[in-house]
N, C-alpha and C positions, 0 to 999 in steps of 0.2 A: 196163240191164234186168231187171227181175224176173222170176224164173225161179218158174215154181208147183209144185210137188210133189206125186205121186200118193199115194193110200193108204199104197202099200207101200215106197214114200220114205220117207214119216214113219215108218213102220212100223222101217226102216233108221235114220233118224235115232235115234228113239226108242232103239236100243241102244246108238249111241253116247253119247248122254246120258244112259242107264240106268250108264251107266262113271263121266262126271263126277259124278252124283248119288250114285254112292256110295262117289268119291273125298273129296268135301266131307262127306257123313257122318262117314268116317274121318278128316277134320281138325277134328271138332267133339271128337275126343277125345285128337284129338295137340296140338293149341293150346295151347300151357302156356310159363309163365315157364321162362327157361334154355335153350329149342327154338331154334334158332339156324335162317331158313329156306333153306337149302340142306340140312338134314335135312329140313324139309319136302317139297323138289326132290325130293330125292334117290329119297324114300320116295312121291314122287309120278309118277314116271317108272317104276319098279318095278311100281307098281299099276297103272298105264295097259299097260306092255307084259305082264304077268300076262296079261293080255285077247288070246287070240288074234287078234293081225291089228291089232290097238289099237295107236294110235302117237301121243304127244304133238304137240297142233297145233301148239303157241307153239312151241317150240324150233325155231329155225333161221329162223323166220319174218322176213323183213324183217332177217334178223342180230340176230334177239333170243338171249339166250344159256342162257336157263332151259326147265324148261318150266312152270313159274306166272309167274305176274304176283304180286309178295311186294311190297305196298304199306302202310308203318306209319305210322299217325297223321295226319301234313299231306300221307303220299303220296296221290295219288288213284290213279294206276293206273299200270302200269308197270315199281311195281318189281323191281330184280333180284336176285334168291336169293342170298344170301353169307353164309359160316361168320362173317362180319363180324357180324351184324345179329341181335344175340342178343333173343329177347322178352323182354319188361321185363313186371311186375306194373301194370295201367292202361292197357297199351298196345291200340290194335285195330290189326286187322291185316285187311284186303281181301285175299284169295286168287281170282285170276284164272286157269282154267284149259280147255283149251279139247282135245278129244279126235278124231281121227279113226277110223274104223271102215268097214271096207270102201268109201271110198269119200267116207264122207260125214261133214259135224264136227257137233259140239256145244260149247256154250261157256256155262259160267257161272262167276257169282262170289257172294261171301259175305263181309262182313264178324263177323271172333269177336272177342268180348271175351277180353282175355287175363287172367285172374284179376277183379279187383275192380278195375273204372274206374268212372271219373268220372261222375256224374249227366249232364252234358250229352255224353259218349259214349256213353250207352245211351239216351239221347232222340234221338241223332245217328242209330246203330244201327237204331233202333224207327221213326223217321220215313221213315228209304231203303225198309226192310221193307215197310210201307205205302202207301209211294211205288209200289214195285213191284209190290203186289197191285193196286192202283187202276187199272195202267197196263194189265197182264193183263186185265183186267174188261171192258177198251175194246176189246180184241183181236180184234174178231168180224166178220166179211164188211159190206163195204157201208160203216161209217164208214172214215177217212184215218187215216194215219201223225201228222197234226196233233191229231188226237183222245188218242194215244199221248201226248204230250207234251203235252198240257194238261191230264192227268190227273194226271201226275209234277209238274208247277208248283202247281197246283191242291191236291196232296194233303201237297207241301212248304211250299207257302208261311204256313200257321198255327203252323207251328212255330217260324217265325226263322229259319231256317238258309237256303242258298244253291244251287240247282243250280247244277252247273257248266255254263255254255254251251258251250264248246270243244270238247267230246267226246260222242259220239254213238252208239246201238248202230246196229244194220245188219243185213241181211238173214244168212242162214246157209244152207248147204249143200253142196256138190261143194267148195267154200272155205268157211274161216271168214270170210272178210270179201267179200260181196255185196250188190248193192242189197237196199233202198231206204236209206239213211241213215233214223235212229231219233233225234230230240232230242229230250232231255225238257225240251224247250220247245217250242207251238206252241198254236195255235187250232183248234177244233173243225171239221171237214169242210174243212183244207185239207190239202197233201199226193198222197201218190200214197194211192190208194183201196185198202184194203185186201181181197184176195179168198183165196177158198179157198184152198188152198195154200199159200199165203207164209208162211214161219218167217223168224222173226225175232228176236236178241239183244238184249231190251229189259232193261236198265238203268241205272236211276237212278245219278250219280253227285252227290253232295250232300257242303255244307263247311256249318261252324261260323260263318266269318267273313268269307268272300268268295267267289266265284264263281271267281274271277281267278285262272290258274295259270301257270306257268312249268316251263320242263325243266332237270333238273339236268345238272351237265359228261355225266355219262357217258350223255348223249343216249339217256334212254331215259325214267326218272323224272323224271312230272310233279308239283309240288306244287302247293298253296294261296300265293298271295304272300304272305300274312300270317303262313304256318305252323298255321296253325288249323286242327283237325283234320275228317279227309275221311271218306266211307265209299263204298263201290261195292258194289251189289248187281244179279245178272244171272241170268234165266233164258232160256233159247233157248225159244220160243213156236212152235206151228206155230196158222194161221189155219182153222179147220173150219166144215163146215155145224152142227157141231154145241157151237159154242162153240170158247175159247182151250184146247188140250192144250198143256200143260207138258212138255217135252221132258228136263229135266233133273233129274226127282226121282228118288229112290235107287230100288233094283229094287223092295223092298219095300212102295211106294208105288207104287198106279196112277195114271197119269197121270190129272189132275181137270179134268175142265170148270167153269171158274169162273164 
């Protein structure tokens, strides 16, 4: 069942999303060679909990041990923070984080370039960000979930990279994972119709070499089967009569209509 949110509920979700956006802004200053993913995780938990009533969504969710998902290079999603994972010059790091505040969740991911990275890595991150922009642009009433997936696929195809097929975005609200699923592949006009008040986590995941993935022995980390670089970007987006409203931008930015 797809739940529609009222304008006041969207404003409440924007408050949780503001924390997510501000945290990602902090990461843009803190991600650098020599930092461990566990250090980033500890900072994130402290930052989130410093906001009255806010808590990290992911910690303990389905048994996940961290406040962040920290996925490096060929790791697509769900990388577990660890003191043993030290960022190296040339890495790319995808950080996915969710916050719940006053019962409302928001969720966003960004891929960070650690120092100087390869040309392929830069192009991959740029392609993912362009695909996210394209997908958000069609998140409007009366289009369909399939239009979002089609927008991602169409944006990625000219780059020669590959959309991860087995992972999807999702609805967001009182729970961080709600209906509907939001694939990154699709056909225009197919899937659930987009309606005012829907809130979606739109999250392109793409890789250099293959769309195929597997799960590591830790039971969480998903990697490309050929060990090629991958990236993950995401925003929580509300469908409104005035256009898509991005809920997970930093405090200093007005949530834009795309």
